[in-house]
C-alpha positions as CSV (number, residue, x, y, z in Angstrom):
1,M,28.6,-19.6,31.7
2,R,27.3,-21.2,28.6
3,R,26.5,-18.7,25.8
4,I,23.2,-19.3,24.1
5,L,22.7,-17.3,20.9
6,I,19.1,-17.0,19.5
7,V,18.9,-15.9,15.8
8,G,15.6,-14.2,15.2
9,G,13.0,-12.6,17.6
10,G,9.8,-14.0,16.1
11,Y,7.4,-16.4,17.9
12,A,9.9,-19.2,18.4
13,G,12.8,-17.0,19.2
14,F,10.9,-14.7,21.6
15,Y,9.2,-17.5,23.5
16,A,12.5,-19.5,23.7
17,A,14.3,-16.5,25.3
18,W,11.3,-15.6,27.5
19,K,11.1,-19.1,28.9
20,L,14.8,-19.5,29.3
21,E,14.9,-16.4,31.5
22,K,12.3,-18.1,33.8
23,K,14.0,-21.5,33.8
24,L,17.7,-20.8,33.9
25,R,19.4,-20.5,37.3
26,R,21.4,-17.4,37.9
27,G,24.9,-17.9,36.4
28,E,23.9,-21.1,34.5
29,A,23.9,-19.5,31.1
30,E,23.7,-16.1,29.3
31,V,21.2,-15.5,26.5
32,T,21.7,-13.2,23.5
33,L,19.0,-12.6,20.9
34,V,19.9,-11.0,17.5
35,D,17.1,-9.5,15.4
36,P,17.0,-6.3,13.2
37,R,13.6,-5.4,14.6
38,P,13.2,-4.3,18.2
39,Y,9.9,-6.2,18.6
40,L,8.0,-9.4,18.0
41,T,5.4,-9.0,15.3
42,Y,2.1,-10.8,16.3
43,Q,1.2,-11.6,12.7
44,P,-2.4,-12.7,13.3
45,F,-3.2,-9.1,14.2
46,L,-1.9,-7.7,10.9
47,P,-5.2,-8.0,9.0
48,E,-6.9,-6.1,11.9
49,V,-4.1,-3.5,11.7
50,V,-5.0,-3.2,8.0
51,A,-8.7,-2.6,8.9
52,G,-7.8,-0.3,11.9
53,S,-9.3,-2.7,14.4
54,V,-5.9,-3.0,16.2
55,E,-3.4,-0.2,16.7
56,A,-0.2,-0.8,14.8
57,R,2.0,-0.6,17.9
58,H,-0.2,-3.1,19.7
59,A,0.6,-5.8,17.1
60,G,4.2,-5.7,18.2
61,V,5.7,-6.8,21.5
62,P,8.9,-4.8,22.4
63,L,11.8,-7.2,23.0
64,R,13.6,-5.0,25.5
65,R,10.5,-4.4,27.7
66,H,9.8,-8.1,28.2
67,L,13.2,-9.8,27.8
68,R,14.9,-8.2,30.8
69,R,17.7,-10.8,31.3
70,T,18.4,-11.3,27.6
71,R,21.1,-9.3,25.8
72,I,19.4,-7.8,22.7
73,V,21.6,-7.2,19.6
74,A,20.0,-5.0,16.9
75,G,21.2,-6.4,13.7
76,K,20.8,-9.0,11.0
77,V,22.6,-12.3,11.0
78,T,24.1,-12.7,7.5
79,A,26.1,-15.9,8.0
80,I,26.3,-18.8,10.5
81,D,29.6,-20.6,10.8
82,H,28.8,-23.4,13.3
83,S,32.1,-25.2,12.9
84,H,33.7,-22.2,14.5
85,R,30.7,-21.3,16.7
86,V,30.3,-17.7,15.3
87,V,27.7,-15.7,13.4
88,T,28.2,-12.6,11.4
89,V,26.0,-9.7,12.4
90,Q,25.3,-6.7,10.2
91,P,23.9,-3.8,12.3
92,A,21.9,-0.9,10.7
93,D,24.9,1.3,11.2
94,G,28.6,0.5,11.2
95,E,30.6,-2.5,10.1
96,A,29.6,-6.2,10.4
97,F,31.0,-8.1,13.4
98,E,31.2,-11.6,14.7
99,E,29.2,-12.9,17.7
100,S,30.5,-16.2,19.3
101,Y,28.4,-18.7,21.1
102,D,28.3,-22.2,22.7
103,L,24.7,-23.1,21.7
104,I,22.8,-21.6,18.8
105,V,19.0,-21.5,18.4
106,V,18.0,-20.7,14.8
107,T,14.5,-19.2,14.7
108,A,15.1,-16.7,11.9
109,G,11.6,-17.3,10.3
110,A,10.6,-17.4,6.7
111,V,10.5,-14.5,4.2
112,T,7.9,-13.5,1.6
113,R,8.2,-15.6,-1.5
114,T,8.2,-13.5,-4.6
115,L,8.0,-14.5,-8.3
116,P,9.5,-12.7,-11.3
117,V,6.2,-11.1,-12.4
118,P,6.7,-7.8,-14.3
119,G,5.7,-4.8,-12.2
120,I,5.2,-6.6,-8.9
121,A,8.6,-5.5,-7.4
122,D,7.7,-1.9,-8.2
123,Q,4.0,-1.8,-7.4
124,A,3.1,-4.4,-4.7
125,I,3.2,-4.3,-0.9
126,G,3.7,-7.4,1.3
127,L,1.7,-8.3,4.4
128,K,4.3,-9.7,6.8
129,H,5.3,-6.7,9.0
130,V,3.5,-4.0,10.9
131,E,4.8,-1.3,8.6
132,E,3.3,-3.0,5.5
133,A,-0.1,-3.3,7.2
134,V,-0.1,0.4,8.1
135,A,0.9,1.3,4.5
136,I,-1.9,-0.8,3.1
137,R,-4.5,0.9,5.3
138,D,-3.2,4.4,4.6
139,R,-3.0,3.8,0.9
140,L,-6.7,2.8,0.8
141,L,-7.8,5.8,2.9
142,T,-5.8,8.2,0.8
143,A,-7.3,6.6,-2.4
144,F,-10.8,7.3,-1.1
145,D,-9.9,10.9,-0.4
146,R,-8.5,11.4,-3.9
147,A,-11.3,9.5,-5.7
148,A,-13.9,11.6,-4.0
149,A,-12.5,14.7,-5.6
150,L,-12.5,13.2,-9.1
151,P,-15.4,12.8,-11.6
152,E,-16.4,9.3,-12.5
153,G,-13.9,7.7,-15.0
154,P,-10.9,5.4,-15.4
155,R,-8.7,7.3,-12.8
156,R,-11.4,7.1,-10.2
157,R,-12.0,3.4,-10.9
158,K,-8.3,2.7,-10.5
159,L,-8.1,4.4,-7.1
160,L,-11.0,2.2,-5.9
161,T,-9.5,-1.0,-7.2
162,V,-7.6,-3.4,-4.9
163,T,-5.8,-6.6,-5.8
164,F,-4.6,-9.3,-3.4
165,V,-2.4,-12.1,-4.8
166,G,-2.4,-15.3,-2.7
167,G,-5.3,-17.1,-1.1
168,G,-3.7,-18.4,2.1
169,F,-4.7,-17.3,5.5
170,S,-2.7,-14.0,5.4
171,G,-4.2,-13.1,2.0
172,V,-7.8,-14.0,2.7
173,E,-7.8,-12.4,6.2
174,G,-6.2,-9.2,4.9
175,F,-8.5,-9.1,1.9
176,G,-11.7,-9.7,4.0
177,E,-10.7,-7.0,6.6
178,L,-9.8,-4.4,3.9
179,L,-13.0,-5.1,2.1
180,S,-14.9,-4.6,5.3
181,L,-13.2,-1.3,5.9
182,A,-13.8,-0.1,2.3
183,T,-17.5,-1.0,2.5
184,A,-17.8,0.9,5.8
185,L,-16.0,4.0,4.4
186,L,-18.7,4.4,1.7
187,K,-21.0,5.9,4.4
188,R,-18.5,8.7,4.9
189,Y,-18.1,9.4,1.1
190,P,-21.4,10.1,-0.5
191,E,-19.6,11.0,-3.7
192,L,-18.6,7.4,-4.2
193,H,-20.8,4.4,-5.1
194,R,-20.7,0.8,-4.0
195,D,-20.4,-0.5,-7.5
196,E,-17.2,1.5,-8.0
197,L,-15.4,-0.6,-5.6
198,R,-13.4,-3.4,-7.2
199,F,-11.7,-6.0,-4.9
200,H,-9.9,-8.8,-6.6
201,L,-8.4,-11.9,-4.9
202,V,-6.2,-14.0,-7.2
203,E,-5.2,-17.5,-6.3
204,A,-3.2,-19.9,-8.5
205,S,-4.8,-23.1,-7.2
206,D,-8.4,-24.2,-7.3
207,R,-9.2,-23.2,-3.7
208,I,-8.4,-20.8,-1.0
209,L,-7.5,-21.4,2.7
210,P,-5.7,-24.7,2.3
211,E,-5.8,-25.3,6.1
212,V,-9.5,-25.9,6.0
213,T,-11.4,-28.6,4.0
214,D,-13.0,-28.2,0.7
215,E,-16.6,-27.2,1.7
216,P,-15.6,-24.5,4.2
217,G,-13.2,-23.1,1.6
218,R,-16.0,-23.0,-1.0
219,W,-18.2,-21.2,1.6
220,V,-15.6,-18.5,2.1
221,V,-15.4,-17.9,-1.7
222,R,-19.2,-17.6,-1.8
223,E,-19.2,-15.3,1.2
224,L,-16.6,-13.0,-0.4
225,R,-18.4,-12.9,-3.7
226,R,-21.7,-12.1,-2.0
227,R,-20.0,-9.1,-0.5
228,G,-19.0,-7.9,-4.0
229,A,-15.5,-9.3,-4.3
230,H,-14.0,-10.9,-7.4
231,V,-12.3,-14.2,-6.5
232,H,-10.2,-15.6,-9.3
233,L,-9.2,-19.3,-8.8
234,N,-6.7,-21.2,-11.0
235,T,-5.4,-17.8,-12.0
236,L,-2.0,-16.2,-12.1
237,V,-1.0,-12.6,-12.3
238,T,1.2,-12.3,-15.4
239,S,1.9,-8.6,-15.2
240,A,1.4,-5.6,-13.0
241,K,3.3,-2.9,-14.8
242,D,2.3,0.7,-13.7
243,G,-0.6,-0.8,-11.8
244,H,-2.1,-2.4,-14.9
245,V,-2.9,-6.0,-13.7
246,T,-3.1,-8.7,-16.4
247,L,-4.4,-12.2,-15.4
248,S,-3.6,-15.5,-17.0
249,T,-7.3,-15.7,-17.9
250,G,-6.9,-12.7,-20.2
251,E,-8.7,-10.3,-17.9
252,E,-7.1,-6.8,-17.4
253,F,-7.8,-3.9,-15.0
254,D,-6.0,-1.0,-13.3
255,A,-5.4,-1.3,-9.5
256,E,-4.1,1.4,-7.2
257,L,-3.2,-1.1,-4.5
258,I,-1.6,-4.5,-5.0
259,V,-0.9,-6.7,-2.0
260,W,1.4,-9.8,-2.5
261,T,0.7,-12.6,-0.1
262,A,1.6,-15.6,-2.3
263,G,3.3,-17.7,0.3
264,N,6.6,-17.8,2.2
265,G,10.1,-19.0,1.3
266,A,13.1,-20.2,3.1
267,N,15.2,-17.5,4.9
268,P,18.3,-17.0,2.6
269,V,20.6,-16.9,5.7
270,V,19.5,-20.4,6.6
271,G,19.2,-21.7,3.0
272,R,22.5,-20.4,1.6
273,H,24.8,-18.9,4.3
274,T,25.3,-21.6,6.9
275,D,27.1,-24.9,7.3
276,L,24.2,-26.4,9.2
277,P,22.3,-29.1,7.3
278,V,19.3,-28.0,5.2
279,D,16.8,-29.9,3.0
280,E,16.0,-29.4,-0.7
281,R,13.7,-26.5,0.2
282,G,16.3,-24.6,2.2
283,Y,14.9,-25.5,5.7
284,L,17.0,-26.7,8.6
285,V,16.8,-30.5,9.1
286,V,15.9,-31.1,12.8
287,R,15.0,-34.0,15.0
288,P,11.7,-34.3,16.8
289,D,13.3,-32.8,19.9
290,L,14.3,-29.7,17.8
291,R,18.0,-30.4,17.8
292,V,19.6,-29.9,14.3
293,E,20.2,-33.3,12.8
294,G,23.7,-34.6,13.2
295,V,25.1,-31.4,14.8
296,A,26.0,-30.8,18.4
297,G,25.0,-27.5,20.1
298,A,22.5,-26.4,17.4
299,W,18.7,-26.1,17.7
300,A,16.0,-24.8,15.4
301,A,12.3,-24.2,15.3
302,G,9.6,-22.1,13.6
303,D,9.2,-21.3,9.9
304,D,12.8,-22.0,9.0
305,A,12.9,-25.6,10.4
306,A,11.6,-28.8,8.9
307,V,10.1,-30.2,12.2
308,P,8.8,-33.7,11.9
309,D,5.0,-34.0,12.6
310,L,4.7,-36.9,14.9
311,T,0.9,-36.7,15.0
312,S,0.6,-37.3,11.2
313,P,0.0,-40.9,10.0
314,V,2.0,-40.1,6.9
315,P,5.8,-40.7,7.3
316,G,8.0,-37.7,6.5
317,T,5.3,-35.1,7.2
318,R,6.5,-31.8,8.5
319,T,4.6,-29.4,10.8
320,V,2.9,-26.6,9.1
321,P,4.9,-23.3,9.3
322,N,2.4,-21.2,11.3
323,A,2.2,-19.2,14.5
324,Q,0.5,-22.0,16.4
325,H,3.5,-24.4,16.0
326,A,6.2,-21.7,16.3
327,Y,4.7,-20.5,19.7
328,R,4.8,-24.0,21.1
329,Q,8.1,-25.0,19.6
330,G,9.7,-22.0,21.2
331,K,8.5,-23.0,24.7
332,L,9.7,-26.6,24.2
333,L,13.1,-25.3,22.9
334,A,13.6,-23.5,26.3
335,R,12.6,-26.6,28.3
336,N,14.8,-28.9,26.2
337,I,17.9,-26.6,26.3
338,V,17.7,-26.4,30.1
339,A,17.2,-30.2,30.3
340,T,20.4,-30.9,28.2
341,L,22.4,-28.3,30.3
342,R,21.4,-30.3,33.4
343,G,22.1,-33.7,32.0
344,R,18.6,-34.8,31.1
345,E,17.1,-36.0,27.8
346,P,15.1,-33.5,25.7
347,K,11.5,-34.3,24.8
348,P,10.1,-34.6,21.3
349,Y,7.7,-32.0,19.9
350,V,4.1,-33.4,19.7
351,H,1.2,-31.1,19.2
352,H,-2.3,-31.8,18.0
353,S,-3.8,-28.9,16.0
354,L,-6.4,-26.8,17.8
355,G,-8.1,-26.2,14.4
356,A,-8.1,-23.4,11.9
357,I,-9.7,-20.0,12.4
358,A,-9.8,-16.9,10.2
359,T,-11.4,-13.4,10.2
360,L,-13.1,-12.3,7.1
361,G,-14.0,-8.8,8.2
362,L,-15.8,-7.2,11.1
363,G,-18.4,-9.7,12.4
364,R,-17.4,-12.4,9.9
365,G,-15.2,-15.4,10.3
366,I,-14.8,-19.2,10.0
367,F,-13.5,-21.9,12.3
368,Q,-12.9,-25.5,11.7
369,Y,-11.8,-28.3,14.1
370,K,-11.9,-31.7,12.4
371,R,-15.6,-32.0,11.2
372,L,-16.8,-29.1,13.3
373,V,-17.3,-25.9,11.3
374,I,-18.5,-22.6,12.7
375,K,-19.2,-19.6,10.4
376,G,-20.1,-15.9,10.7
377,L,-20.3,-13.9,13.9
378,P,-19.6,-16.8,16.4
379,A,-16.4,-17.7,14.5
380,W,-15.4,-14.0,14.5
381,L,-15.9,-13.8,18.2
382,M,-13.9,-17.0,18.7
383,H,-11.1,-15.5,16.6
384,R,-10.9,-12.4,18.7
385,G,-11.1,-14.3,21.9
386,Y,-8.4,-16.8,20.9
387,H,-5.9,-14.2,19.7
388,V,-6.3,-11.8,22.7
389,L,-5.4,-14.7,24.9
390,A,-2.6,-15.8,22.6
391,V,-0.8,-12.5,22.2
392,P,2.2,-12.4,24.6
393,T,2.0,-10.4,27.9
394,W,-0.9,-9.0,29.8
395,E,0.1,-5.5,28.9
396,R,-0.6,-6.2,25.2
397,K,-3.8,-8.0,25.9
398,V,-5.2,-5.0,27.9
399,R,-4.1,-2.5,25.2
400,V,-5.9,-4.5,22.4
401,L,-9.0,-5.0,24.5
402,A,-9.1,-1.2,25.2
403,V,-9.0,-0.5,21.4
404,W,-11.8,-3.0,20.7
405,L,-14.0,-1.5,23.4
406,T,-13.4,2.0,22.0
407,Q,-14.3,0.9,18.5
408,A,-17.5,-0.8,19.8
409,L,-18.5,2.6,21.3
410,F,-17.4,5.0,18.6
411,G,-16.8,3.0,15.4
412,R,-13.8,2.8,13.2
413,D,-11.0,5.4,13.1
414,I,-10.7,6.5,9.5
415,L,-7.7,8.8,9.9
416,S,-5.0,8.3,7.3
417,L,-1.4,9.1,8.3
418,A,0.2,8.4,4.8
419,S,2.3,11.5,5.2
420,V,4.2,9.9,8.0
421,Q,6.0,7.8,5.3
422,H,7.6,11.1,4.1
423,P,7.8,13.2,7.3
424,R,10.1,15.9,6.0
425,D,8.2,16.9,2.9
426,A,6.1,19.6,4.6
427,F,9.2,21.0,6.4
428,V,11.2,21.0,3.2
429,A,8.4,22.7,1.3
430,A,8.0,25.3,3.9
431,G,11.7,26.1,3.7
432,R,11.5,26.5,-0.1
433,T,8.5,28.8,0.3
434,E,10.4,31.0,2.8
435,A,13.4,31.1,0.5
436,G,11.2,32.2,-2.4
437,A,9.5,34.9,-0.4
438,A,12.8,36.4,0.6
439,R,13.8,37.1,-2.9
440,P,12.4,40.5,-4.1
441,D,12.4,39.5,-7.8
442,Q,10.1,36.5,-7.1
443,P,6.3,36.7,-6.3
444,A,5.3,35.7,-2.8
445,K,4.2,32.1,-2.5
446,G,1.2,31.1,-0.3
447,L,0.3,27.9,1.4
448,S,-1.2,26.7,-1.9
449,S,2.4,26.2,-3.2
450,I,3.1,23.5,-0.6
451,P,2.8,20.2,-2.3
452,Q,0.3,17.6,-0.9
453,V,2.0,14.8,0.9
454,V,0.1,12.1,-1.1
455,P,1.8,9.2,-3.0
456,A,1.7,9.6,-6.7
457,A,-0.4,7.4,-8.9
458,G,0.9,3.8,-8.7
459,Q,3.7,4.7,-6.3
460,V,4.2,2.4,-3.4
461,P,5.1,4.4,-0.2
462,E,8.6,3.8,1.0
463,I,8.5,1.5,4.1
464,R,11.3,2.0,6.6
């Protein structure tokens, strides 16, 4: 049998494997998928995970549950040697090993693009994975609890200040959803006041949401500002040391929570550790049918591939690296691979955009398709309807719908589980208390000696 190796279990990789299982005849080929995470992250749900509108586990699709005929390898591909048809895999435990193949499908995805801004590496959290979305939500809820016990002053203001860096879809949606959650939390915290909330969105260009046209983008800025947010355009973060944010405009403030969503970069495995052809940005050069240019037996799609956009009138245009394209490219990958195995010609990738849609918080959204623009509640309902249909598998659709129905009846769940990021702290503290009580020369220690499992000021919870 031919051995098909898929590098990456994101949209393109998951759908390629899923469709290959359905299209391959028994004994025609075997499929192996390598990814360090045991699930596909449905990234459009991450802003709603931040706001608690979607359960964290429901934003992921377990690979082993739904890819039943695919061999799953839990590990990270660190190098691709296509000339010898092998990849190097580093598992979480143990030594690295080589995995051989006949056909390779590279769908490793992009990584968060970071800049050498002082303090960002120590203070900020990304918004690309479920764990990060959960940490952002828990950090906000914990900050409210701590602020409510403090008198008005600089420390309390810092706890209630949030900064998002990056005005793309991920940043704007996460910012809008977290702002909606924070505003709703004020009803449960009579000690806190609305004017104490400080939400800053920092964008280096002169507009946000580049996928929509100018006027809808300006409307989003006005809407966020109407809700009390501070939107800084044409502005850079120059420092974030110890949570003290300094902007290129000269403005300074302290922020307890800093979220970095300033774009994506090429996956380093694809950009620097492969003999496959890449462009000047580090993305794989592919043909319209998703075969890697000039190389036999290699395919690529998704955020790490420079896929030609055949619908654009401008020569050389590449498809936008988003979920809409990765989902459809993954399905075409499966069809084209099966076609070549059976001696047929693969088809080119041609997809006309369905428009751009974004959530800005509970009951608020924006949708644009060409000149048609829909705002507010109708756009928010369209956003939810589209994504519940788009999330893979009926099992996940039903789970998400059940959570939404529960929230419609009972409201938001405002429980913070920040202590889950340090699950042994209470156990270790209890052991120390028992050891202290057993010594006759030491006074007995009560429950008050057990430290609170709350991140220290400016400390980013460890994400595993």
